[in-house]
C-alpha positions, 0 to 999 in steps of 0.5 A: 646597280643598286637601289637608292636605299642601299646607297651609303650616306655621303655617296652620290649616284645617277638614277638609271630606272624607276622600278615601281609596282605602283603608278602612284609612287612612280607619279610622285617620284617623277613630280619630285624630279626623280627621273632617269639620268638625274644625279642623287646623293644620300644625305642621311636616314632614320635609325629604323631606315624607314625615311631617307633624306636625299638630294636630287639636283639642288633639291633636298627630299625626304623619301619613304622606304618603299619610294627609295627602294623603287629607285635604281642607281649607279654609284 
C-alpha cells in the first residue's frame, strides 16, 4: 500500500482508503469521486510536488499535496 502522492507518473492503482485528518478534505474528495474501490492514474505533478493531476475513472482532477497524501492506493 502507498499514498497517492507516491504513485509514479503513468502508474495506475485502486483506492483502498481515505486517511483524512479533516472532515472537510474527506468531503471534498468524496464529492470529486475519490472513493474506495475506484481506479486512479497519476498523470503528472508540479516540480515542487505540491499539486498532482490524476485521473479517477474518466475524470481528470488536480489535487493539493495534503489531499493526495490522504488517499491510500494499491498499485
